[in-house]
C-alpha positions as CSV (number, residue, x, y, z in Angstrom):
1,X,-29.7,-1.1,4.9
2,X,-28.2,1.4,7.3
3,X,-24.8,1.0,8.7
4,X,-24.3,0.2,12.3
5,X,-21.6,2.8,14.0
6,X,-20.5,4.4,17.2
7,X,-19.4,8.1,16.9
8,X,-16.2,9.2,14.4
9,X,-13.2,10.1,15.9
10,X,-9.7,11.2,16.1
11,X,-6.0,10.2,16.7
12,X,-5.3,14.0,17.7
13,X,-8.2,16.0,17.1
14,X,-6.8,19.2,17.9
15,X,-3.8,19.3,15.3
16,X,-6.1,17.4,12.9
17,X,-8.8,20.4,12.9
18,X,-6.2,23.0,13.9
19,X,-5.2,25.4,11.6
20,X,-2.9,23.3,8.5
21,X,-0.2,26.4,8.8
22,X,1.3,25.1,11.9
23,X,1.0,21.4,11.1
24,X,3.0,22.3,7.9
25,X,5.3,24.4,10.0
26,X,6.2,21.1,12.0
27,X,6.8,19.2,9.1
28,X,9.1,21.7,7.6
29,X,11.6,21.7,10.7
30,X,11.1,17.9,10.9
31,X,12.2,18.2,7.1
32,X,15.1,20.3,7.8
33,X,16.3,18.0,10.7
34,X,16.4,14.6,8.6
35,X,17.9,15.6,5.6
36,X,21.0,17.6,7.9
37,X,20.9,14.2,10.0
38,X,20.7,12.1,6.2
39,X,23.5,14.2,4.9
40,X,25.9,13.1,8.0
41,X,25.0,9.3,8.2
42,X,23.5,7.8,5.4
43,X,26.4,7.3,2.7
44,X,23.6,7.2,-0.2
45,X,22.1,10.3,0.7
46,X,25.3,11.9,1.4
47,X,26.3,11.1,-2.3
48,X,22.7,12.0,-4.0
49,X,22.2,15.7,-1.9
50,X,26.1,16.3,-2.7
51,X,25.3,15.8,-6.6
52,X,22.1,18.6,-5.7
53,X,24.8,20.8,-3.9
54,X,23.0,20.1,-0.2
55,X,25.1,20.3,2.5
56,X,24.7,19.9,6.2
57,X,22.9,23.2,7.4
58,X,22.4,24.5,3.6
59,X,18.8,23.2,3.2
60,X,16.2,25.3,4.0
61,X,13.6,23.1,4.3
62,X,10.0,22.9,1.8
63,X,11.1,25.9,0.3
64,X,13.8,24.0,-0.8
65,X,12.1,20.7,-1.6
66,X,12.3,20.8,-5.4
67,X,16.1,20.8,-4.6
68,X,16.1,17.1,-3.3
69,X,16.1,14.4,-6.3
70,X,13.2,12.0,-6.3
71,X,13.8,8.5,-5.5
72,X,12.0,5.2,-7.7
73,X,11.5,1.9,-6.5
74,X,14.1,1.1,-9.2
75,X,16.8,3.3,-7.5
76,X,15.9,1.4,-4.2
77,X,16.6,-2.1,-5.6
78,X,19.9,-1.0,-7.5
79,X,21.5,0.1,-4.4
80,X,20.3,-2.7,-2.1
81,X,22.1,-4.4,-4.8
82,X,25.2,-2.5,-4.3
83,X,25.0,-2.0,-0.4
84,X,22.9,-4.9,1.4
85,X,20.6,-4.9,3.3
86,X,19.3,-1.5,3.0
87,X,21.0,0.6,0.1
88,X,22.8,2.8,2.8
89,X,19.4,5.0,3.2
90,X,19.8,3.8,6.6
91,X,21.6,6.7,8.9
92,X,22.2,3.7,12.2
93,X,24.4,0.7,11.8
94,X,21.9,-2.4,10.2
95,X,22.2,-4.3,13.8
96,X,20.1,-2.1,15.5
97,X,17.1,-2.5,13.8
98,X,14.9,-5.5,15.3
99,X,13.8,-7.3,12.0
100,X,14.4,-7.5,8.7
101,X,11.0,-7.0,6.3
102,X,10.9,-8.8,3.1
103,X,9.2,-7.2,0.7
104,X,7.6,-8.7,-3.2
105,X,11.2,-8.8,-5.4
106,X,13.7,-9.1,-2.3
107,X,13.0,-5.5,-1.8
108,X,14.4,-5.6,2.4
109,X,13.3,-2.9,4.5
110,X,14.2,-2.6,8.0
111,X,11.7,-2.4,11.1
112,X,11.3,-1.9,14.9
113,X,13.4,1.5,15.0
114,X,12.4,3.5,18.1
115,X,10.8,5.7,15.5
116,X,7.0,5.9,16.2
117,X,5.0,7.1,13.1
118,X,1.2,8.3,13.8
119,X,-0.1,8.0,10.1
120,X,-1.6,4.5,10.4
121,X,-3.3,5.1,13.5
122,X,-4.6,8.6,12.3
123,X,-6.3,6.8,9.3
124,X,-7.8,4.1,11.7
125,X,-9.6,6.2,13.6
126,X,-10.6,8.7,10.9
127,X,-12.0,5.4,9.4
128,X,-14.0,4.4,12.4
129,X,-11.8,2.1,14.3
130,X,-11.1,3.2,18.2
131,X,-10.2,2.6,21.4
132,X,-11.4,-1.0,22.9
133,X,-12.7,-2.3,19.5
134,X,-11.6,-6.1,18.4
135,X,-10.5,-5.7,15.3
136,X,-9.4,-8.8,12.8
137,X,-6.2,-8.0,10.7
138,X,-6.4,-9.8,8.0
139,X,-2.9,-9.0,6.1
140,X,0.0,-10.9,6.0
141,X,1.9,-11.2,8.8
142,X,4.5,-13.4,6.8
143,X,7.4,-11.7,5.3
144,X,5.7,-8.3,4.8
145,X,5.6,-5.4,6.9
146,X,2.3,-4.2,6.5
147,X,0.4,-6.2,9.1
148,X,3.0,-5.4,11.8
149,X,2.7,-1.6,11.2
150,X,-1.1,-1.7,11.6
151,X,-0.9,-4.2,14.6
152,X,1.3,-1.3,16.5
153,X,-1.1,1.0,15.0
154,X,-3.7,-0.6,16.7
155,X,-2.2,-0.9,19.8
156,X,-1.6,2.9,19.8
157,X,-5.4,3.9,19.8
158,X,-6.1,1.3,22.3
159,X,-7.7,-1.4,19.8
160,X,-7.5,-5.3,20.5
161,X,-5.8,-7.1,17.4
162,X,-6.9,-10.3,16.1
163,X,-3.9,-11.5,13.9
164,X,-5.4,-13.3,11.8
165,X,-4.1,-12.9,8.5
166,X,-4.8,-14.0,4.9
167,X,-6.9,-16.8,4.4
168,X,-9.1,-19.5,5.3
169,X,-12.7,-17.4,5.3
170,X,-14.7,-20.2,7.3
171,X,-12.6,-19.9,10.6
172,X,-12.4,-16.3,10.3
173,X,-16.4,-15.7,10.2
174,X,-15.9,-18.2,13.3
175,X,-13.6,-16.1,14.8
176,X,-15.8,-13.4,14.4
177,X,-18.8,-14.9,16.1
178,X,-17.3,-16.2,19.0
179,X,-15.4,-13.3,19.8
180,X,-17.7,-10.3,18.5
181,X,-15.1,-9.0,16.3
182,X,-16.6,-5.3,15.4
183,X,-13.6,-4.0,13.0
184,X,-11.6,-5.4,9.9
185,X,-8.8,-4.2,8.4
186,X,-7.6,-6.1,4.8
187,X,-8.7,-5.6,1.4
188,X,-12.3,-5.2,0.3
189,X,-12.0,-8.5,-1.8
190,X,-11.5,-10.6,1.2
191,X,-14.3,-8.8,3.2
192,X,-16.6,-9.6,0.3
193,X,-15.3,-13.4,0.4
194,X,-15.9,-13.4,4.4
195,X,-19.5,-12.2,3.6
196,X,-20.1,-14.7,1.1
197,X,-18.7,-17.6,3.4
198,X,-20.8,-16.2,6.3
199,X,-24.1,-16.6,3.8
200,X,-22.7,-20.1,2.8
201,X,-22.8,-20.9,6.5
202,X,-26.3,-20.1,6.8
203,X,-25.8,-16.4,8.0
204,X,-27.1,-13.3,7.5
205,X,-23.6,-11.2,7.8
206,X,-25.7,-7.9,8.9
207,X,-27.4,-9.8,11.8
208,X,-25.2,-12.3,13.0
209,X,-21.5,-10.6,12.4
210,X,-20.9,-7.8,15.1
211,X,-19.1,-6.0,12.2
212,X,-19.2,-2.0,13.1
213,X,-16.6,-0.5,10.7
214,X,-14.4,-1.6,8.0
215,X,-10.6,0.0,6.7
216,X,-9.9,-1.4,3.9
217,X,-6.5,-0.8,1.7
218,X,-3.8,-2.1,-0.7
219,X,-6.8,-2.3,-3.6
220,X,-8.7,-0.4,-5.6
221,X,-12.3,0.1,-4.0
222,X,-14.8,1.2,-6.8
223,X,-18.1,2.6,-5.4
224,X,-20.2,-0.3,-6.3
225,X,-18.3,-2.4,-4.5
226,X,-18.3,-0.7,-1.6
227,X,-22.0,-0.1,-1.9
228,X,-22.6,-3.9,-1.9
229,X,-19.8,-4.4,0.9
230,X,-22.1,-1.8,3.6
231,X,-25.5,-3.2,2.3
232,X,-24.6,-6.7,3.1
233,X,-22.7,-6.5,6.2
234,X,-24.7,-3.3,7.9
235,X,-21.7,-1.4,8.1
236,X,-19.3,1.6,7.2
237,X,-16.1,0.8,5.0
238,X,-13.4,3.8,4.5
239,X,-10.2,3.3,2.6
240,X,-6.7,3.9,3.2
241,X,-3.9,5.0,1.1
242,X,-0.5,3.3,1.8
243,X,2.9,2.0,1.2
244,X,5.3,0.0,3.3
245,X,7.9,2.1,2.9
246,X,6.3,5.5,3.9
247,X,3.4,4.8,5.8
248,X,-0.4,6.2,5.3
249,X,-0.7,8.4,2.6
250,X,-4.3,9.3,2.6
251,X,-7.2,8.4,4.6
252,X,-11.3,8.7,4.1
253,X,-13.0,9.8,7.1
254,X,-16.6,9.7,7.4
255,X,-17.5,12.2,4.8
256,X,-15.6,9.8,2.2
257,X,-15.0,12.9,0.3
258,X,-11.0,12.1,-0.8
259,X,-8.4,11.4,0.9
260,X,-6.8,13.0,4.2
261,X,-2.9,13.5,4.0
262,X,-2.0,12.4,7.5
263,X,-0.4,15.1,9.9
264,X,3.0,13.7,9.9
265,X,3.1,12.8,6.6
266,X,5.2,14.9,3.5
267,X,3.1,14.2,0.3
268,X,3.3,15.9,-3.3
269,X,1.5,15.6,-6.2
270,X,4.0,16.4,-9.2
271,X,4.7,17.0,-13.0
272,X,6.4,13.2,-14.0
273,X,8.4,14.9,-16.4
274,X,9.6,17.9,-14.3
275,X,9.0,17.1,-10.7
276,X,7.4,20.5,-10.3
277,X,4.4,20.8,-8.1
278,X,0.7,20.1,-10.1
279,X,-2.1,22.8,-8.9
280,X,-5.1,21.1,-7.7
281,X,-7.4,19.4,-10.1
282,X,-4.3,18.7,-12.4
283,X,-3.3,14.9,-12.4
284,X,0.6,14.2,-11.2
285,X,2.7,11.5,-9.3
286,X,2.1,11.0,-5.7
287,X,6.1,11.4,-4.3
288,X,6.2,11.1,-0.5
289,X,8.6,11.5,2.6
290,X,9.0,9.1,5.7
291,X,10.5,11.5,7.9
292,X,12.1,8.1,9.9
293,X,15.4,9.8,11.6
294,X,16.6,5.9,11.3
295,X,15.7,5.5,7.7
296,X,14.2,8.1,6.2
297,X,12.6,7.9,2.6
298,X,12.7,11.1,1.0
299,X,10.7,11.9,-2.1
300,X,9.9,8.2,-2.9
301,X,7.7,8.5,-5.7
302,X,5.0,6.1,-5.5
303,X,4.4,5.6,-9.1
304,X,0.6,5.9,-8.7
305,X,-1.1,9.5,-10.2
306,X,-3.7,11.2,-8.5
307,X,-4.6,14.9,-8.0
308,X,-5.2,17.6,-5.1
309,X,-8.6,18.4,-3.9
310,X,-9.8,21.7,-3.4
311,X,-11.9,23.4,-0.6
312,X,-12.4,22.1,2.8
313,X,-14.1,18.8,4.0
314,X,-16.9,18.7,6.1
315,X,-15.5,16.7,8.7
316,X,-13.5,19.7,10.3
317,X,-10.3,17.9,9.7
318,X,-7.9,20.7,7.7
319,X,-5.2,18.6,6.4
320,X,-5.1,18.7,2.3
321,X,-7.0,15.8,0.4
322,X,-6.1,13.6,-2.9
323,X,-8.6,12.2,-4.4
324,X,-7.6,8.9,-4.8
325,X,-5.2,6.7,-6.7
326,X,-5.9,7.5,-10.6
327,X,-4.1,5.4,-11.7
328,X,-0.4,3.9,-12.4
329,X,2.8,5.3,-13.8
330,X,4.1,1.9,-15.5
331,X,3.0,-1.2,-16.1
332,X,3.4,-2.7,-12.6
333,X,-0.3,-3.7,-11.2
334,X,-1.5,-4.3,-7.5
335,X,-2.8,-7.7,-7.9
336,X,-5.0,-8.8,-4.6
337,X,-2.7,-6.3,-2.5
338,X,0.7,-7.0,-3.9
339,X,2.5,-5.1,-6.8
340,X,3.7,-7.2,-9.9
341,X,6.7,-5.8,-11.8
342,X,7.4,-6.5,-15.5
343,X,10.9,-7.0,-14.5
344,X,10.0,-9.8,-11.7
345,X,8.3,-11.5,-14.5
346,X,11.3,-10.9,-16.7
347,X,13.6,-12.8,-13.4
348,X,11.0,-15.9,-13.3
349,X,11.2,-17.0,-16.6
350,X,14.9,-16.0,-17.4
351,X,15.7,-19.7,-15.5
352,X,12.8,-21.4,-18.0
353,X,14.7,-21.1,-21.5
354,X,11.9,-23.5,-23.0
355,X,9.2,-20.7,-22.5
356,X,9.5,-18.6,-25.8
357,X,7.0,-15.4,-25.0
358,X,5.3,-14.9,-21.8
359,X,2.4,-12.0,-21.0
360,X,0.6,-11.5,-17.6
361,X,-2.9,-10.9,-17.6
362,X,-5.1,-9.6,-14.9
363,X,-9.1,-9.5,-14.6
364,X,-11.7,-9.5,-12.4
365,X,-14.3,-12.1,-11.4
366,X,-16.8,-12.2,-8.4
367,X,-14.9,-8.9,-6.9
368,X,-11.2,-11.1,-6.8
369,X,-8.5,-10.3,-8.7
370,X,-7.5,-13.1,-11.0
371,X,-4.0,-13.4,-12.5
372,X,-3.0,-15.5,-15.7
373,X,0.2,-15.8,-17.2
374,X,0.2,-17.2,-21.0
375,X,3.2,-18.8,-21.7
376,X,4.3,-19.6,-25.5
377,X,6.9,-22.6,-25.6
378,X,9.7,-23.0,-27.9
379,X,8.7,-26.3,-28.6
380,X,5.7,-28.7,-27.9
381,X,5.3,-30.3,-24.7
382,X,3.9,-33.5,-23.6
383,X,3.6,-32.9,-20.1
384,X,1.8,-29.7,-20.3
385,X,0.1,-30.0,-16.7
386,X,3.0,-30.9,-14.7
387,X,4.7,-27.6,-16.0
388,X,1.8,-25.3,-15.8
389,X,1.8,-27.2,-12.2
390,X,5.5,-26.2,-12.0
391,X,5.1,-22.9,-13.3
392,X,2.4,-21.6,-10.9
393,X,4.1,-22.9,-8.1
394,X,7.7,-20.8,-8.8
395,X,5.2,-17.7,-9.8
396,X,3.5,-18.4,-6.2
397,X,7.3,-19.0,-4.7
398,X,8.4,-15.3,-6.3
399,X,5.6,-13.0,-6.6
400,X,4.0,-14.2,-3.5
401,X,0.5,-13.9,-5.5
402,X,-1.3,-17.1,-6.7
403,X,-1.8,-17.2,-10.4
404,X,-2.9,-19.2,-13.2
405,X,-0.7,-20.7,-16.1
406,X,-1.8,-21.1,-19.5
407,X,0.1,-22.7,-22.3
408,X,-1.5,-21.0,-25.2
409,X,0.0,-22.0,-29.1
410,X,3.0,-19.6,-30.9
411,X,1.7,-16.6,-32.3
412,X,-1.0,-15.9,-29.8
413,X,1.0,-13.5,-27.9
414,X,1.6,-10.6,-30.4
415,X,5.4,-9.1,-30.8
416,X,6.0,-5.8,-29.0
417,X,3.6,-7.1,-26.3
418,X,3.1,-5.7,-22.9
419,X,4.5,-7.3,-20.2
420,X,1.1,-7.2,-18.3
421,X,-2.3,-6.6,-19.4
422,X,-4.7,-5.1,-16.9
423,X,-8.4,-6.1,-17.8
424,X,-10.3,-4.9,-14.9
425,X,-13.1,-2.5,-14.9
426,X,-13.0,-0.6,-11.7
427,X,-16.7,0.8,-12.8
C-alpha cells in the first residue's frame, strides 16, 4: 500500500543543505569553547584533561580531538559513585538543574538546563514530522529523560504532543481515532502492537487511523518490519539513533539511505583498540560529544558499531552519514528500548544467595523482544512459582524491563557462560 505523506521538511534547510565545511567550522569553534569551559569549571574534566596535557586555551579544536580521552559508561558510573550525583562532569552547581533523571542502573542525569540542543528536532523534521502535527509520544515519561527530550523538540518545531507513554494499546488506538493523530514516536515493536490492536478492534489501520508518519527508535528496525508497518498502516516509517546522554547521533530522511549526522552533533567512528578514526566503509565504535556547556559529554563511547558511508544523499543534505547500528561492542543488549548490562544482573542476583547460576536470553516473537532469565538454584525449591514471581518483580523494578524467570535443573547453564545471550534474528 502506498503511504500517505505531506512534503518532507527540514529544521534548518540552509544549514542542512549548505556546505558541510561551514557546519564543521561551527562545531570546531564550539568544541574549543566547551573544552576550555570544562577545564575551568569541571573538576573531573580538569583532572582527565590535565593528565592528557590539555589546559585552558591549549586545545586546538577538531585537530586536537584525538588528545581527549574516550569516556565509557563505566567511567560515568564510577565517577558518580565517587562524586554524586553527576560525577563532577557538570560545570555549574548541581542545584541549578531543575530535574534529575534516573537512567537504568541508577545512572543520574541532569535535566532542564538552558542549553537547547537541536539534534532531535532535526531528526523529527527529517523523518516527516512537522508543524501543526499531532504526535503520539509513546516513550516513557517516568524516570527517564528521552520522552521529555522529544517533547521539547516537538515544541520547537511547532507540533502538538500527546504524552501517552508506554502501554495500553487499546486506549492509544482510541486516542488516535478521536483526535486524528497523524504522527507517532516510539519503538517500532509498539507501533506494530498498536496496529495489531486496531485490527483486533475491527479497524483497518490504514483507513481508520489518520497516521501519516512515524519516527521510531530505541530498537533495531529490520527492513522486513519497516515494510510490514508501512504496508499495514499506509505511512512512512523512519528511524533515529539517539542516546539520552548525547542526543540524536543520526536520522533517516525520506531516502532512508543511511543516518544523517545532525548539525549540532560531533560524531566519530573509531578503531576500538586505538581510538583512531576509521575511514568510510570500515566498521568501528561510535563515539560522540554533546557540547552542552553545563553538562558536556566529550568523546563518550556508545558501545555501538557502525561505519561511515560514502557519496552524497539524494535528499540534498550535506552532512555525513553513518550506515546504522551494526552491533554492540560488549555483551549489553537493548531490550524493548532499554539496555540490559551483565553487571546489572550481577548486582540483582548478588542479593540472592539461593541462586547458583543465572543467564539472560533475549529472543523475538511477533516483532516483540522477549527477556527470559534462566536460573539454577543452590538447592531444590518447594515454592518455585512464588520464587519466580518474586524474581520477576525484582527484575522489573531493577532493570525497568519485564522478563520471565525460568528455574532450570543444575547443569543446564554451562560453565564460563555469557551473562546475556541475544538470539534475535534481524533478517
